[in-house]
C-alpha positions as CSV (number, residue, x, y, z in Angstrom):
1,X,0.0,0.0,0.0
2,X,2.8,2.4,0.9
3,X,4.5,1.6,-2.4
4,X,1.3,2.7,-4.3
5,X,1.1,5.9,-2.3
6,X,4.7,6.8,-3.2
7,X,4.0,6.1,-6.8
8,X,0.9,8.3,-6.7
9,X,2.9,11.2,-5.2
10,X,5.7,10.8,-7.7
11,X,3.1,10.8,-10.5
12,X,1.4,13.9,-9.1
13,X,4.7,15.8,-9.0
14,X,5.6,14.8,-12.5
15,X,2.2,15.9,-13.8
16,X,2.5,19.2,-12.0
17,X,5.9,19.8,-13.5
18,X,4.6,18.9,-17.0
19,X,1.6,21.3,-16.6
20,X,3.9,24.1,-15.4
21,X,6.2,23.5,-18.3
22,X,3.3,23.5,-20.8
23,X,2.0,26.8,-19.3
24,X,5.4,28.5,-19.5
25,X,5.9,27.1,-23.0
26,X,2.5,28.4,-24.0
27,X,3.2,31.8,-22.5
28,X,6.5,32.0,-24.3
29,X,4.9,31.0,-27.6
30,X,2.0,33.6,-27.1
31,X,2.9,36.4,-29.4
32,X,-0.6,37.8,-30.0
33,X,-1.0,41.3,-28.6
34,X,-4.1,42.1,-26.6
35,X,-7.0,43.6,-28.4
36,X,-7.8,47.0,-27.1
37,X,-11.0,49.1,-27.4
38,X,-10.7,52.8,-26.4
39,X,-13.2,55.7,-26.1
40,X,-11.6,59.1,-25.8
41,X,-13.1,62.6,-26.3
42,X,-11.6,64.6,-29.1
43,X,-12.5,68.0,-27.6
44,X,-13.6,69.0,-24.1
45,X,-13.4,72.0,-21.7
46,X,-10.2,72.4,-19.7
47,X,-10.5,70.8,-16.2
48,X,-13.3,68.4,-17.2
49,X,-12.8,64.7,-16.7
50,X,-11.0,63.1,-19.6
51,X,-13.0,59.9,-18.8
52,X,-10.8,57.8,-21.2
53,X,-12.4,54.3,-21.3
54,X,-10.1,51.3,-22.2
55,X,-11.2,47.6,-22.5
56,X,-8.9,44.7,-23.4
57,X,-9.8,41.1,-24.3
58,X,-7.7,39.8,-21.4
59,X,-6.3,41.2,-18.1
60,X,-3.5,43.6,-18.9
61,X,-1.3,46.3,-17.4
62,X,-2.7,49.6,-18.8
63,X,-0.5,52.7,-18.7
64,X,-1.7,56.1,-19.7
65,X,0.7,59.0,-20.5
66,X,-1.1,62.3,-20.8
67,X,0.0,66.0,-20.4
68,X,3.1,65.1,-18.5
69,X,1.5,62.6,-16.1
70,X,1.4,58.8,-16.0
71,X,-1.2,56.5,-14.6
72,X,-1.0,52.7,-14.4
73,X,-3.5,50.0,-13.5
74,X,-3.8,46.2,-13.9
75,X,-7.3,45.6,-15.2
76,X,-9.2,44.1,-18.1
77,X,-11.1,47.4,-18.5
78,X,-11.0,50.7,-16.7
79,X,-11.8,54.5,-17.0
80,X,-9.0,57.0,-16.5
81,X,-10.5,59.9,-14.7
82,X,-8.0,62.8,-15.1
83,X,-8.6,66.5,-15.7
84,X,-8.3,67.7,-19.3
85,X,-5.3,69.9,-19.9
86,X,-5.3,73.0,-22.0
87,X,-4.4,72.8,-25.7
88,X,-3.7,69.8,-27.9
89,X,-2.3,66.8,-26.0
90,X,-1.8,63.2,-27.0
91,X,-3.3,60.5,-24.7
92,X,-0.8,57.6,-25.1
93,X,-2.2,54.3,-23.9
94,X,-0.1,51.1,-23.6
95,X,-1.6,47.6,-22.8
96,X,0.8,44.8,-21.9
97,X,-0.4,41.2,-21.3
98,X,1.2,38.5,-19.2
99,X,3.4,37.4,-22.1
100,X,4.8,40.9,-22.6
101,X,2.8,41.5,-25.7
102,X,2.0,45.2,-26.2
103,X,-0.7,47.2,-27.9
104,X,-0.6,51.0,-28.0
105,X,-3.3,53.6,-28.8
106,X,-2.9,57.4,-29.3
107,X,-5.7,59.8,-29.1
108,X,-5.4,63.6,-29.7
109,X,-7.4,65.4,-27.1
110,X,-8.0,69.2,-27.3
111,X,-8.6,70.9,-24.0
112,X,-10.5,74.2,-24.7
113,X,-9.8,77.0,-22.2
114,X,-12.6,79.1,-20.7
115,X,-13.4,82.4,-22.3
116,X,-11.7,85.4,-20.8
117,X,-13.8,88.5,-21.7
118,X,-13.0,91.9,-20.4
119,X,-15.8,94.3,-19.4
120,X,-15.0,98.0,-20.1
121,X,-17.1,101.0,-19.3
122,X,-16.5,104.6,-20.3
123,X,-15.4,106.7,-17.3
124,X,-16.4,110.1,-16.0
125,X,-20.1,109.9,-16.8
126,X,-22.4,112.8,-15.8
127,X,-26.1,112.1,-15.3
128,X,-27.8,112.0,-18.7
129,X,-24.6,111.2,-20.6
130,X,-24.5,108.4,-23.1
131,X,-22.5,105.5,-21.7
132,X,-20.5,103.3,-23.9
133,X,-19.9,99.7,-22.8
134,X,-17.6,97.0,-24.3
135,X,-17.1,93.3,-23.8
136,X,-13.7,92.6,-25.3
137,X,-11.2,89.8,-25.8
138,X,-13.5,87.1,-27.2
139,X,-12.5,84.8,-30.1
140,X,-12.7,86.5,-33.5
141,X,-13.5,85.2,-36.9
142,X,-9.9,84.0,-37.4
143,X,-9.8,82.0,-34.2
144,X,-9.2,78.3,-34.4
145,X,-12.6,76.7,-34.0
146,X,-11.1,73.6,-32.3
147,X,-9.0,75.3,-29.7
148,X,-11.2,78.3,-29.0
149,X,-14.6,78.0,-27.3
150,X,-17.6,79.2,-29.3
151,X,-19.5,82.1,-27.7
152,X,-23.2,81.2,-27.4
153,X,-24.5,84.2,-25.5
154,X,-23.3,87.6,-24.4
155,X,-25.7,89.7,-22.2
156,X,-25.3,93.0,-20.6
157,X,-27.5,94.9,-18.1
158,X,-27.2,98.4,-16.7
159,X,-29.1,98.9,-13.5
160,X,-30.9,95.6,-14.2
161,X,-32.1,96.7,-17.7
162,X,-30.9,94.7,-20.7
163,X,-28.6,96.5,-23.2
164,X,-28.7,95.5,-26.9
165,X,-25.2,94.6,-28.1
166,X,-23.4,94.6,-31.5
167,X,-20.6,92.2,-32.4
168,X,-17.5,93.8,-34.0
169,X,-14.2,92.5,-35.2
170,X,-11.3,94.2,-33.3
171,X,-8.1,95.3,-35.0
172,X,-6.2,92.6,-33.0
173,X,-8.2,89.8,-34.4
174,X,-10.5,89.3,-31.4
175,X,-14.2,90.0,-31.3
176,X,-15.9,92.6,-29.1
177,X,-19.4,93.4,-28.3
178,X,-20.5,97.0,-27.7
179,X,-23.6,98.8,-26.5
180,X,-24.7,102.2,-25.3
181,X,-27.3,103.6,-23.0
182,X,-28.5,107.0,-22.0
183,X,-27.8,107.2,-18.3
184,X,-30.6,108.3,-16.0
185,X,-31.2,112.0,-15.5
186,X,-31.2,112.7,-11.7
187,X,-30.2,115.3,-9.2
188,X,-29.1,112.6,-6.7
189,X,-25.8,110.9,-6.5
190,X,-26.3,107.6,-8.4
191,X,-24.2,104.5,-8.9
192,X,-25.1,102.2,-11.8
193,X,-24.3,98.5,-11.8
194,X,-23.1,97.2,-15.2
195,X,-23.3,93.4,-15.3
196,X,-21.9,91.1,-18.0
197,X,-22.6,87.4,-18.6
198,X,-20.8,85.4,-21.3
199,X,-21.7,81.7,-22.0
200,X,-19.7,79.3,-24.1
201,X,-20.7,76.1,-25.9
202,X,-19.9,74.0,-22.9
203,X,-22.2,76.0,-20.7
204,X,-19.4,77.7,-18.8
205,X,-20.5,81.2,-17.6
206,X,-18.1,84.1,-17.1
207,X,-19.6,87.1,-15.2
208,X,-18.2,90.5,-14.3
209,X,-19.5,93.7,-12.8
210,X,-18.4,97.3,-13.1
211,X,-19.9,100.3,-11.2
212,X,-20.4,103.7,-12.7
213,X,-20.8,106.7,-10.4
214,X,-22.8,109.4,-12.1
215,X,-22.3,113.1,-11.4
216,X,-25.7,114.5,-10.5
217,X,-27.4,117.3,-12.5
218,X,-27.6,120.7,-10.9
219,X,-30.6,121.3,-8.8
220,X,-31.3,125.0,-9.7
221,X,-34.7,125.3,-11.2
222,X,-35.2,127.9,-14.0
223,X,-38.6,129.6,-14.1
224,X,-39.3,130.2,-17.8
225,X,-41.2,133.3,-18.7
226,X,-43.4,132.3,-21.5
227,X,-46.4,134.3,-22.8
228,X,-49.8,132.5,-22.5
229,X,-50.1,132.9,-26.3
230,X,-47.0,130.8,-26.8
231,X,-48.0,128.2,-24.2
232,X,-51.3,127.9,-26.0
233,X,-49.6,125.6,-28.6
234,X,-49.2,122.9,-25.9
235,X,-52.4,120.9,-26.2
236,X,-53.2,117.2,-25.5
237,X,-53.9,116.7,-29.2
238,X,-50.5,118.2,-30.1
239,X,-48.7,116.0,-27.7
240,X,-50.5,112.9,-28.9
241,X,-49.7,113.7,-32.6
242,X,-46.0,114.2,-31.9
243,X,-45.8,111.1,-29.7
244,X,-47.5,108.9,-32.3
245,X,-45.2,110.3,-35.0
246,X,-41.9,109.5,-33.3
247,X,-43.2,106.2,-31.9
248,X,-43.9,105.0,-35.5
249,X,-40.3,106.1,-36.4
250,X,-38.8,104.1,-33.6
251,X,-40.8,101.0,-34.5
252,X,-39.0,101.0,-37.8
253,X,-35.6,102.0,-36.4
254,X,-32.6,100.6,-38.4
255,X,-30.6,98.0,-36.4
256,X,-27.2,98.6,-38.0
257,X,-25.1,101.7,-37.5
258,X,-25.2,104.0,-40.5
259,X,-22.3,106.3,-39.4
260,X,-18.5,105.8,-39.4
261,X,-17.3,109.3,-38.5
262,X,-17.4,111.3,-35.3
263,X,-20.6,113.3,-34.6
264,X,-20.6,117.1,-35.2
265,X,-22.5,120.0,-33.6
266,X,-25.3,121.1,-36.0
267,X,-24.7,124.8,-35.6
268,X,-22.2,127.1,-34.0
269,X,-24.7,128.9,-31.7
270,X,-24.7,130.2,-28.2
271,X,-26.0,127.8,-25.5
272,X,-29.2,129.4,-24.1
273,X,-30.4,126.3,-22.2
274,X,-28.2,123.3,-21.3
275,X,-29.0,119.6,-21.4
276,X,-30.6,118.5,-18.1
277,X,-31.5,122.0,-16.9
278,X,-34.4,121.8,-14.4
279,X,-37.2,124.2,-15.4
280,X,-40.8,125.2,-15.0
281,X,-42.8,126.3,-17.9
282,X,-45.5,127.9,-15.7
283,X,-45.4,129.5,-12.3
284,X,-45.8,126.8,-9.7
285,X,-45.9,124.1,-12.4
286,X,-44.1,120.8,-12.3
287,X,-40.3,120.7,-12.7
288,X,-39.0,119.0,-15.8
289,X,-35.6,118.3,-17.2
290,X,-34.4,119.8,-20.5
291,X,-33.9,116.8,-22.8
292,X,-31.8,118.7,-25.4
293,X,-29.4,121.5,-26.0
294,X,-30.7,125.0,-27.0
295,X,-28.3,126.8,-29.3
296,X,-29.4,130.4,-30.0
297,X,-28.6,131.7,-33.6
298,X,-30.0,134.1,-36.1
299,X,-33.1,133.2,-38.0
300,X,-32.2,131.3,-41.1
301,X,-28.9,129.9,-39.8
302,X,-28.2,126.6,-41.7
303,X,-28.6,123.5,-39.6
304,X,-26.3,120.5,-40.4
305,X,-26.9,116.8,-39.9
306,X,-24.9,115.7,-36.9
307,X,-24.0,112.4,-38.7
308,X,-25.0,110.1,-41.5
309,X,-28.5,108.6,-41.4
310,X,-32.0,108.5,-42.8
311,X,-34.6,111.2,-42.2
312,X,-37.6,109.6,-40.4
313,X,-39.5,112.8,-39.4
314,X,-39.7,116.1,-41.4
315,X,-42.5,118.6,-41.0
316,X,-44.3,121.2,-39.0
317,X,-45.7,120.2,-35.6
318,X,-47.6,122.1,-32.9
319,X,-45.1,122.0,-30.1
320,X,-41.8,121.1,-31.7
321,X,-42.4,123.4,-34.6
322,X,-40.4,122.6,-37.7
323,X,-39.1,119.2,-36.7
324,X,-36.6,116.8,-38.3
325,X,-35.5,113.4,-36.9
326,X,-32.7,111.4,-38.3
327,X,-32.2,107.7,-37.7
328,X,-28.5,107.0,-37.4
329,X,-29.0,103.2,-36.9
330,X,-28.0,101.1,-33.9
331,X,-30.6,102.7,-31.7
332,X,-29.4,106.3,-32.1
333,X,-31.6,109.2,-33.3
334,X,-31.1,113.0,-33.5
335,X,-33.9,115.5,-33.2
336,X,-33.9,119.1,-34.5
337,X,-36.8,121.4,-33.3
338,X,-38.2,124.9,-34.0
339,X,-36.9,125.2,-37.6
340,X,-38.1,127.9,-39.9
341,X,-37.4,125.8,-43.0
342,X,-37.1,122.1,-43.4
343,X,-34.9,121.2,-46.4
344,X,-35.2,117.4,-46.3
345,X,-38.0,114.8,-46.6
346,X,-38.8,111.5,-44.9
347,X,-36.7,108.8,-46.5
348,X,-33.9,111.1,-47.5
349,X,-30.4,109.7,-46.9
350,X,-28.2,112.4,-45.4
351,X,-24.5,112.7,-44.7
352,X,-22.7,114.2,-41.8
353,X,-22.7,118.0,-42.3
354,X,-25.5,118.1,-44.9
355,X,-27.7,121.2,-44.5
356,X,-31.1,119.9,-43.4
357,X,-32.9,123.1,-42.4
358,X,-32.7,126.6,-41.0
359,X,-33.0,128.0,-37.5
360,X,-36.3,129.4,-36.5
361,X,-38.7,130.0,-33.6
362,X,-41.7,127.8,-34.5
363,X,-43.7,125.8,-32.0
364,X,-43.1,126.3,-28.3
365,X,-40.3,128.8,-28.7
366,X,-39.6,132.3,-27.5
367,X,-36.8,133.2,-30.0
368,X,-34.7,131.9,-32.8
369,X,-32.7,128.8,-31.7
370,X,-32.1,125.2,-32.4
371,X,-33.3,122.6,-29.9
372,X,-31.0,119.6,-30.6
373,X,-31.5,116.2,-29.0
374,X,-29.5,112.9,-29.1
375,X,-31.6,109.8,-28.2
376,X,-30.4,106.3,-27.4
377,X,-33.2,103.8,-27.8
378,X,-35.6,106.7,-27.1
379,X,-33.9,107.9,-23.9
380,X,-32.4,111.4,-24.0
381,X,-28.7,111.8,-23.7
382,X,-26.4,114.8,-23.5
383,X,-25.7,115.9,-27.2
384,X,-22.4,117.5,-26.4
385,X,-21.1,114.1,-25.1
386,X,-21.4,112.8,-28.7
387,X,-19.5,115.7,-30.4
388,X,-16.1,114.6,-31.7
389,X,-16.7,110.9,-30.9
390,X,-17.7,108.0,-33.1
391,X,-19.1,106.2,-30.1
392,X,-19.6,107.5,-26.5
């Protein structure tokens, strides 16, 4: 019995050795590299998970080299969770099986940086001034569409009110968005919050805030001495007619800017009433702000268009007298009141400096002068703040 047991042990040892030999032999003879399946993103935002998925047909040692770093695991399948690096980087994956057979896979991954817009606001604003606002530093038309994030939304508010924006190509090849508002007319110190929000294709949001401190208007109230016969032109019917006329013009306002040169003053007159002056038209009556600039000049003085545009109002009106309005596009209108002669018609295209009429004293007026207004999306702004500038 003992002899049989010894034979069995010897046989078992021999079989084990044979199996080990066969295994080693098979391993040494295995020259087939592992099959590898990989899922890798081609483009994603910087900092997002690369989430590179790798699966082999057998257990392997997986080594990932990416953006200067190395990760290694022994698995049949795994997901490498590493943050995406900026720019174009190769994700180099190596799979090695037990026999030392190797399979490699390279994936080019583009990490797209976040947008870096800059919010700029004109400085030194006085209450009632036009305020120019810019969002600069965004990808321009020549930007690489793979490495630059696409802008999906740019929004701007001033004191909570939305500001329409226009996209422009800057000289440095970037894109910028600009907008303008007429600041509130007030005698109180006022701070305006200007808020920007820019969203890219990945849903990343960049926000910024600037604050604009407005210099208040003077509080001195001028009591106008106007004869009752002159005030008689102010009637509800006259107000309604003029309001309806300009409302129709604004409804059809041209969206694109029609001017390319700085604005000019329509006449070289003497300022008889400044923009924003507080005044009463009747003793004890309500205080109102002057929405324009009154320039006194002799009857018949030629009036020039402040800039290029299209005439949208031209005719005699009860209160404004001989009235011309020019649409300059992009939400900017100019008004000219109290003319003795109107030398243009609705629909005329005018150029900066063209003579459009003559100074008079028609409508609610006590002497020859031009009442000149500059409106930004219907809100009054200081006309002198436009002179010599292409944009406020």
